[in-house]
C-alpha positions as CSV (number, residue, x, y, z in Angstrom):
1,M,10.3,-42.0,-28.4
2,V,12.3,-44.8,-30.0
3,E,13.9,-46.0,-26.8
4,R,10.9,-45.6,-24.4
5,Q,7.9,-46.2,-26.6
6,L,9.3,-48.6,-29.2
7,R,12.4,-50.6,-28.2
8,R,11.2,-51.2,-24.6
9,R,7.9,-52.5,-25.9
10,G,9.5,-55.1,-28.1
11,I,10.0,-53.3,-31.5
12,S,13.3,-54.8,-32.7
13,D,13.3,-54.2,-36.4
14,Q,16.2,-51.9,-36.8
15,R,15.0,-50.7,-40.2
16,V,11.7,-49.5,-38.6
17,L,13.5,-48.0,-35.5
18,D,15.8,-46.0,-37.8
19,A,12.9,-44.8,-39.9
20,M,11.0,-43.7,-36.8
21,A,14.1,-41.9,-35.5
22,R,14.6,-40.0,-38.8
23,V,11.1,-39.0,-39.8
24,P,10.1,-35.7,-38.1
25,R,6.7,-36.6,-36.7
26,E,5.9,-33.0,-35.8
27,R,5.7,-32.2,-39.5
28,F,2.7,-34.4,-39.9
29,V,0.5,-33.0,-37.1
30,P,-1.3,-29.6,-36.9
31,Q,0.8,-26.8,-35.6
32,G,-1.1,-26.6,-32.4
33,S,-0.2,-30.2,-31.6
34,W,3.6,-29.9,-32.2
35,R,4.4,-30.2,-28.5
36,R,2.5,-33.5,-28.3
37,A,3.8,-34.9,-31.6
38,Y,6.0,-37.5,-29.9
39,A,3.6,-38.3,-27.0
40,D,2.4,-41.9,-26.5
41,G,-1.0,-41.4,-28.1
42,A,-3.0,-40.6,-31.2
43,L,-3.6,-37.0,-32.3
44,S,-6.4,-35.5,-34.4
45,I,-5.4,-34.3,-37.9
46,G,-8.8,-33.1,-39.1
47,E,-11.5,-34.6,-41.3
48,G,-12.4,-36.9,-38.3
49,Q,-9.1,-38.8,-38.8
50,T,-6.1,-39.3,-36.5
51,I,-2.4,-40.0,-36.6
52,S,-1.8,-43.2,-34.7
53,Q,0.5,-43.4,-31.7
54,P,4.1,-44.1,-32.5
55,Y,4.0,-47.7,-31.1
56,I,1.1,-48.7,-33.4
57,V,2.9,-47.1,-36.4
58,A,6.0,-49.0,-35.6
59,T,4.2,-52.3,-34.9
60,M,2.4,-52.2,-38.3
61,A,5.6,-51.4,-40.2
62,A,7.6,-54.1,-38.4
63,A,4.8,-56.7,-39.0
64,L,5.4,-56.3,-42.7
65,E,9.0,-57.5,-42.2
66,L,10.3,-55.3,-45.0
67,R,13.8,-55.7,-46.4
68,G,14.0,-52.7,-48.8
69,H,13.0,-54.0,-52.2
70,E,9.2,-54.2,-51.7
71,R,6.3,-52.3,-53.1
72,V,3.8,-51.6,-50.4
73,L,0.2,-50.4,-50.5
74,E,-1.1,-48.3,-47.6
75,V,-4.9,-47.8,-47.3
76,G,-5.5,-44.6,-45.4
77,T,-2.8,-42.0,-45.9
78,G,-4.0,-39.7,-43.2
79,S,-1.2,-37.2,-42.4
80,G,1.3,-39.2,-44.5
81,Y,3.4,-40.1,-41.5
82,G,2.9,-43.8,-41.8
83,A,3.8,-43.6,-45.5
84,A,7.0,-41.6,-44.7
85,V,8.1,-44.3,-42.2
86,L,7.4,-47.1,-44.8
87,S,9.2,-45.1,-47.4
88,R,12.5,-45.7,-45.5
89,C,11.8,-49.4,-45.2
90,C,10.9,-50.4,-48.8
91,R,11.4,-49.4,-52.4
92,E,8.0,-47.9,-53.2
93,V,4.8,-46.9,-51.3
94,V,1.4,-46.4,-52.9
95,S,-0.9,-44.7,-50.4
96,V,-4.7,-44.1,-50.9
97,E,-6.7,-41.5,-49.0
98,R,-10.5,-40.9,-49.2
99,H,-10.3,-37.2,-48.0
100,G,-8.9,-34.9,-50.7
101,A,-7.7,-32.3,-48.2
102,L,-5.7,-34.9,-46.3
103,A,-4.3,-36.4,-49.5
104,E,-3.1,-33.0,-50.7
105,R,-1.6,-32.0,-47.3
106,A,0.3,-35.3,-47.2
107,R,1.6,-34.9,-50.7
108,T,2.9,-31.4,-49.7
109,T,4.6,-32.6,-46.5
110,L,6.2,-35.5,-48.2
111,A,7.5,-33.3,-51.0
112,E,8.9,-30.8,-48.5
113,L,10.8,-33.6,-46.8
114,G,12.2,-34.8,-50.1
115,I,10.4,-38.2,-49.9
116,A,10.1,-39.2,-53.5
117,N,9.1,-42.9,-53.4
118,V,5.6,-42.4,-52.1
119,A,2.6,-41.9,-54.4
120,V,-0.5,-40.5,-52.7
121,L,-3.7,-41.2,-54.5
122,E,-7.2,-40.0,-53.7
123,G,-10.0,-42.6,-53.7
124,D,-11.5,-45.7,-52.1
125,G,-8.7,-47.5,-50.5
126,S,-10.9,-50.6,-49.7
127,R,-10.7,-51.3,-53.5
128,G,-6.9,-51.1,-53.5
129,V,-5.0,-50.1,-56.6
130,P,-5.4,-53.0,-59.0
131,E,-3.4,-51.4,-61.8
132,R,-0.3,-51.3,-59.5
133,A,-0.8,-54.8,-58.0
134,P,0.6,-57.1,-56.9
135,F,1.9,-55.7,-53.7
136,D,4.5,-57.3,-51.4
137,G,2.9,-55.7,-48.4
138,I,-0.4,-54.0,-47.6
139,Q,-1.0,-51.9,-44.6
140,V,-4.6,-50.7,-43.6
141,T,-4.8,-47.9,-41.2
142,A,-8.5,-48.0,-40.5
143,A,-10.6,-50.8,-38.9
144,A,-12.3,-53.2,-41.2
145,R,-15.5,-54.8,-40.0
146,D,-15.2,-58.6,-39.5
147,R,-12.6,-59.1,-42.2
148,P,-10.1,-57.2,-44.5
149,P,-11.6,-56.2,-47.8
150,P,-11.4,-59.1,-50.3
151,A,-10.1,-56.7,-53.0
152,L,-7.0,-56.1,-50.9
153,L,-6.3,-59.8,-50.4
154,A,-6.6,-60.3,-54.1
155,Q,-3.9,-57.7,-54.8
156,L,-1.4,-59.3,-52.4
157,G,1.5,-60.9,-54.1
158,S,2.7,-64.4,-53.5
159,G,4.4,-64.5,-50.1
160,G,3.1,-61.0,-49.3
161,T,1.8,-59.8,-46.0
162,L,-1.3,-57.8,-45.1
163,V,-1.6,-56.0,-41.8
164,C,-5.1,-54.7,-40.9
165,P,-7.1,-53.8,-37.8
166,V,-10.3,-55.8,-37.7
167,R,-13.3,-55.0,-35.5
168,R,-15.8,-57.7,-34.4
169,D,-18.5,-56.4,-32.1
170,Q,-16.6,-54.4,-29.4
171,D,-13.3,-56.2,-29.9
172,E,-10.7,-54.7,-32.2
173,Q,-7.4,-56.5,-33.1
174,L,-4.5,-55.7,-35.3
175,I,-4.0,-58.9,-37.4
176,R,-1.4,-60.1,-39.9
177,I,-2.3,-62.3,-42.9
178,R,0.4,-64.2,-44.7
179,G,0.3,-67.4,-46.7
180,G,-3.3,-67.9,-45.7
181,T,-2.5,-67.8,-42.0
182,V,-4.2,-65.2,-39.8
183,E,-2.2,-64.0,-36.7
184,P,-3.5,-61.6,-34.1
185,L,-0.9,-59.0,-33.1
186,T,-2.3,-56.6,-30.5
187,P,-5.5,-54.9,-29.4
188,C,-5.9,-51.5,-31.0
189,R,-8.4,-48.7,-31.8
190,F,-8.7,-47.1,-35.2
191,V,-11.3,-45.1,-37.1
192,P,-13.6,-47.3,-39.1
193,L,-12.7,-48.3,-42.6
194,V,-15.3,-47.1,-45.1
195,E,-15.8,-49.9,-47.6
196,S,-17.8,-49.8,-50.8
197,P,-19.5,-53.0,-51.8
198,A,-18.2,-54.7,-54.9
199,P,-20.5,-54.6,-57.9
200,G,-23.3,-57.1,-57.5
201,E,-22.4,-57.9,-54.0
202,S,-25.4,-58.1,-51.7
203,T,-24.0,-60.0,-48.7
204,P,-20.6,-59.7,-46.9
205,P,-17.9,-62.1,-48.0
206,A,-16.9,-64.9,-45.6
207,T,-15.5,-63.7,-42.2
208,Y,-11.9,-64.5,-41.3
209,H,-11.5,-66.4,-38.0
């Protein structure tokens, strides 16, 4: 997987490659999907959610350009696989999942693997976790409509990086925001991000271009 799906496609961050090699992906998929755990594609994990293909997981982690000392927020824990990969690239991961069953399953799997620097919270990830902000990096694993949630950008620390899939009409792109600059990374396809409107908000905030 690392050589064929990642390194050959341009993933060069050795910290990410090492993490992808060490985290047992089969532990994060349903037992019936174990044989396909390392296949080049997404897999269903229940609750209408998926575990992204290895290349997308690696692309998002590499885009954060982590050096090991950072605190990272992940919006959309899913199976916990992405958080496990991030946990080997940074100091601390705070991951938020809307679905209680997935959150509990992810906690169990991470604990069984001895991964202790990930906190899995249940709730609305589009609001972030303001009591633990600021974050050095934010990774969103569901597609926001038109722009990343403003609450997440507000919780990004100085010099921090946000990576998020954004859907506009039928087009979906993984983008990176850092220092006010928006950079498209690669076409992608994610489940939609469920966003709750901010109190008193009747119209969407300005769209990022």
